[in-house]
C-alpha positions in Angstrom: 91.0 100.4 115.2 88.8 98.3 112.9 90.9 96.1 110.6 89.7 96.8 107.1 91.8 94.4 105.1 92.6 90.8 106.0 94.3 88.1 104.1 92.6 84.7 104.3 94.1 81.6 102.7 91.1 79.2 102.7 93.0 76.0 103.1 94.6 77.3 106.3 91.3 78.8 107.5 89.5 75.5 107.3 92.0 73.9 109.7 91.3 76.4 112.4 87.5 76.6 112.0 87.1 73.4 114.0 88.5 75.2 117.0 86.2 78.2 116.7 85.2 79.7 120.0 81.7 80.2 118.6 80.0 76.8 118.5 77.3 77.4 115.9 75.5 74.2 115.0 74.7 74.9 111.4 74.9 77.3 108.5 71.8 77.3 106.3 72.4 78.5 102.8 69.6 79.2 100.4 70.7 78.7 96.8 68.3 81.2 95.1 68.8 80.2 91.5 66.8 79.5 88.3 66.6 75.7 88.5 63.8 75.6 85.9 62.7 77.8 83.1 64.8 79.7 80.5 67.9 79.8 82.6 67.7 76.4 84.2 71.0 75.1 82.6 73.1 77.9 84.2 71.2 77.7 87.5 71.6 74.0 87.8 75.3 74.2 86.9 75.9 76.7 89.7 73.9 74.7 92.1 76.0 71.6 91.4 79.2 73.6 91.9 77.8 74.6 95.4 77.2 70.9 96.2 80.8 70.0 95.3 82.2 72.8 97.4 80.1 71.8 100.5 81.1 68.2 100.1 84.7 69.3 100.4 83.9 71.2 103.6 83.0 68.0 105.3 84.1 69.1 108.8 81.6 71.9 108.8 77.8 71.6 109.3 76.4 73.4 106.2 72.9 72.8 104.9 72.1 73.8 101.3 68.5 74.6 100.5 67.6 74.9 96.8 65.3 77.8 96.0 64.0 77.7 92.4 63.2 81.2 91.0 61.8 79.4 87.9 63.4 82.1 85.8 60.4 84.4 86.5 59.4 87.2 88.8 56.6 85.2 90.5 59.1 82.3 90.9 61.7 84.6 92.5 59.2 86.0 95.0 58.1 82.5 95.9 61.7 81.2 96.2 62.6 84.1 98.5 59.6 83.5 100.8 60.5 79.8 101.0 63.9 80.8 102.1 62.5 83.1 104.8 60.2 80.3 106.0 63.1 77.9 106.2 65.1 80.4 108.1 68.2 80.5 105.9 71.1 82.4 107.3 72.5 83.4 103.9 71.2 83.6 100.3 73.7 82.6 97.6 72.5 84.0 94.4 70.7 85.2 92.5 72.6 85.3 89.1 70.8 88.3 87.7 70.4 91.8 89.2 66.8 91.8 87.9 65.9 89.1 90.4 67.0 91.2 93.3 64.8 94.0 92.0 61.8 91.6 91.9 62.1 90.7 95.6 63.5 94.0 97.1 60.1 95.0 98.5 59.2 91.7 100.0 59.0 91.5 103.8 62.3 90.2 105.3 64.5 91.2 102.3 66.5 93.9 104.1 67.3 91.6 107.0 68.9 89.0 104.9 72.4 88.9 103.2 72.8 87.9 99.5 76.0 87.0 97.8 75.1 87.4 94.1 76.9 86.1 91.0 76.2 89.5 89.4 79.1 91.7 88.4 77.0 94.9 88.6 78.9 97.9 90.1 76.2 100.6 90.5 73.0 100.8 92.5 74.0 97.9 94.7 71.7 97.1 97.7 73.4 97.4 101.1 72.6 93.7 101.9 73.8 92.4 98.5 77.5 91.6 97.8 78.1 91.3 94.0 80.7 88.6 93.6 81.0 88.6 89.8 84.0 89.6 87.7 83.2 93.2 87.2 84.2 95.5 84.4 86.3 97.8 86.6 88.6 94.8 87.5 89.0 93.9 83.9 89.8 97.4 82.8 92.3 97.9 85.6 94.1 94.7 84.5 94.4 96.0 81.0 95.9 99.4 81.9 99.4 98.1 81.6 98.8 97.4 77.9 97.9 101.0 77.2 100.6 102.9 79.0 102.2 104.7 76.1 100.8 107.4 73.8 100.3 104.9 70.9 96.7 105.2 69.7 94.4 102.3 69.3 91.1 101.4 67.7 88.0 100.8 69.9 85.7 98.4 68.2 82.4 97.3 69.8 78.7 96.6 69.5 75.9 99.2 69.9 75.0 98.2 73.5 74.8 99.9 76.9 77.6 97.6 78.1 80.0 98.7 75.3 79.3 102.3 76.2 80.4 101.6 79.8 83.5 99.9 78.4 84.3 102.9 76.3 83.8 105.2 79.2 86.1 103.2 81.5 88.7 102.9 78.8 89.4 106.6 79.4 91.6 105.4 82.3 94.1 104.3 79.6 97.1 106.6 79.0 96.7 105.6 75.3 93.8 107.2 73.7 91.6 105.7 71.0 92.2 107.2 67.6 88.9 105.8 66.3 85.7 104.6 68.0 84.0 102.1 65.7 80.5 100.9 66.7 78.7 98.3 64.6 74.9 98.3 64.5 74.4 94.6 64.4 76.1 91.3 63.4 75.7 92.1 59.6 77.4 95.4 60.1 80.7 94.0 61.5 82.0 93.3 58.0 81.2 96.8 56.8 82.9 98.5 59.7 86.0 96.4 59.6 86.4 97.0 55.9 86.2 100.8 56.4 88.5 101.0 59.4 91.2 98.9 57.6 90.9 101.1 54.5 90.7 97.9 52.6 89.2 99.2 49.3 92.0 101.8 48.9 94.8 99.3 49.9 93.4 96.7 47.5 93.0 99.1 44.6 96.6 100.4 45.1 97.9 96.8 45.2 96.1 95.9 41.9 97.4 99.0 40.2 100.9 98.1 41.2 100.5 94.7 39.7 99.3 96.1 36.4 102.2 98.5 36.2 104.7 95.6 36.7 102.9 93.5 34.1 103.2 96.3 31.5 106.9 96.5 31.8 108.6 94.9 28.7 111.1 92.2 29.4 109.7 91.9 32.9 112.2 90.3 35.2 109.8 90.3 38.1 107.4 87.5 37.1 107.9 85.7 40.5 107.2 88.9 42.3 104.0 89.5 40.3 102.8 85.9 40.9 103.5 86.4 44.6 101.6 89.7 44.7 98.6 88.1 43.0 98.3 85.7 45.9 97.5 88.7 48.2 94.8 91.4 48.2 97.0 94.1 49.7 100.6 95.0 50.3 100.3 98.1 52.4 99.9 97.6 56.2 97.1 99.2 58.2 97.9 102.4 60.1 97.1 101.0 63.6 98.8 98.6 65.9 96.2 97.8 68.6 92.4 97.1 68.6 90.4 96.8 71.7 87.3 94.7 71.0 84.2 95.0 73.2 82.1 92.1 72.1 81.6 88.4 73.0 81.0 85.0 71.6 80.2 84.8 67.9 80.4 88.6 67.5 83.9 88.6 69.0 85.1 85.8 66.7 83.4 87.4 63.7 84.9 90.8 64.4 88.5 89.6 64.6 88.0 87.3 61.7 86.8 90.1 59.5 89.9 92.2 60.4 92.0 89.2 59.3 89.9 88.9 56.1 90.8 92.5 55.3 94.5 91.9 55.9 94.8 93.2 59.4 95.7 90.2 61.4 97.6 89.2 64.6 100.9 89.4 62.9 100.7 93.1 62.5 98.0 94.1 65.0 97.5 93.3 68.7 93.9 92.5 69.5 92.7 92.9 73.1 89.4 92.0 74.6 87.6 91.3 77.9 87.3 88.1 80.0 86.9 85.0 77.9 86.4 82.6 80.8 88.8 80.2 79.1 86.1 79.0 76.7 87.7 76.5 74.3 85.6 77.7 71.4 88.0 80.7 71.1 91.0 78.3 70.6 89.5 76.9 67.4 89.5 80.2 65.4 93.0 80.8 63.8 92.3 84.6 63.6 92.2 84.8 67.4 95.9 83.8 67.7 97.7 86.1 70.2 94.5 87.7 71.5 95.0 89.1 75.0 92.3 89.1 77.7 92.1 89.3 81.5 90.7 86.5 83.6 90.7 84.7 86.9 93.5 82.3 87.9 93.9 79.6 85.1 95.4 77.0 87.4 92.5 77.4 89.8 90.0 77.3 87.0 91.5 74.1 85.6 91.5 72.4 89.0 87.8 73.3 89.6 86.9 72.2 86.1 88.5 68.8 86.7 86.4 68.4 89.9 83.2 69.4 88.1 83.9 67.1 85.1 84.7 64.2 87.4 81.3 64.6 89.2 79.0 65.7 86.4 80.8 64.5 83.2 81.0 68.0 81.6 83.1 71.2 81.7 82.1 74.2 83.8 80.6 77.2 82.0 82.1 80.1 83.9 80.1 81.5 86.8 80.2 78.1 88.6 83.8 78.8 89.5 82.8 81.6 91.8 81.0 79.1 94.1 84.3 77.6 95.0 85.2 80.9 96.8 81.8 82.1 97.9 80.9 79.0 100.0 84.3 78.7 101.9 84.4 82.5 102.5 80.8 82.6 103.8 81.4 79.5 106.0 84.7 81.0 107.4 83.0 84.2 108.5 79.8 82.5 109.8 81.7 80.0 112.0 84.2 82.5 113.3 81.8 85.1 114.6 79.4 85.0 117.5 76.9 87.1 115.5 73.8 85.3 114.5 73.1 87.5 111.5 75.5 88.0 108.6 76.1 91.5 107.4 77.9 92.7 104.2 80.5 94.7 106.3 81.7 91.4 107.8 83.0 90.4 104.4 85.1 93.5 103.8 88.7 92.4 103.3 91.3 91.1 100.8 91.3 87.3 100.2 93.2 84.7 98.3 90.9 82.1 96.7 90.8 79.5 94.1 89.9 82.0 91.4 92.7 84.4 92.5 93.1 87.4 94.8 90.1 89.7 95.4 89.0 92.5 97.6 85.4 93.0 98.9 84.6 96.6 99.8 81.4 98.5 99.6 79.5 95.4 98.5 81.6 95.0 95.3 84.3 92.5 94.6 87.4 93.9 92.9 89.8 91.3 91.5 93.5 91.2 90.7 92.9 89.6 87.3 95.7 88.0 85.3 96.4 88.7 81.6 96.4 85.7 79.2 96.8 85.3 75.5 95.9 82.6 73.0 99.0 80.9 71.7 99.1 77.7 69.5 95.5 76.8 70.5 96.2 77.2 74.2 95.6 79.8 76.9 99.0 81.1 78.1 99.7 83.5 81.0 101.6 86.6 79.9 
């Protein structure tokens, strides 16, 4: 019976690879990445992470061949053809699903295996393994936060991705009491003001102050002065907000909730993978924000290696290289097959980024929940 799941601890696997019964001389990896053009920064960062990983696998004969897609369709086609001419055994990349679409009809495409950094979950080509942190993995990790019948606010942008997030959030036992979609960046303030019922709460608060001020021989002067320091007294009528947005829009969304007196002290804010980006630690309103992600210890270890070699922090996708390359090498050097196939990668693995399972060309991950606490990322 074919063994579907297998546990591989990479550090152990590297020790036994030297004694493989299949003495293959070399693994040629074509790094099909945007090394120039609009996405050159991301492409070069990933390429550098691949070089670090290969350097650490010094006992294995791995050759990395850079294939520049030039951030364009013509460049992608040319890069793929270069890889075919150089007889690469495996393509690592591309980053974007669109690049695969651009080369899918080129001769030789179906015969080659790609391990992509994409997190796409639908319409996957049979010879492409999407290794990114997909939405399904993120939602599955958040289910435990939505186990009871307590309703929550779903707050997100007007994008196709947010529609997917909303659809997948139906897995939660808790159901959203309100779905709030903002049209654009400027609309974030309008929508948060409405959902927090700020105008009514503020008006009620001011009226209460006026009543107290009209009382003769008022003994509550300290109370009045204290109330004047605030815009509202009444709490909002929700306890959780699931925010589907990123970067400045995520920061702005939660900051506006805070501005309208619905902050982390009374409301639990939850979002998607933040990739441990330090910019989120600088915003006080994001205190106690919960999100799913890869293994923090592994991320920090990889970041130190990257910073030591290149003098800067990793972005996020680079971390995946530290699992892609060892996994591909392990499978290549432990099989007599001369052509890699997606089915060879089916299994459950323990890597630097955490535990993950590859099945049907998708990578599902056992993500860990973290929160922001005192300007640090903390495992829950």
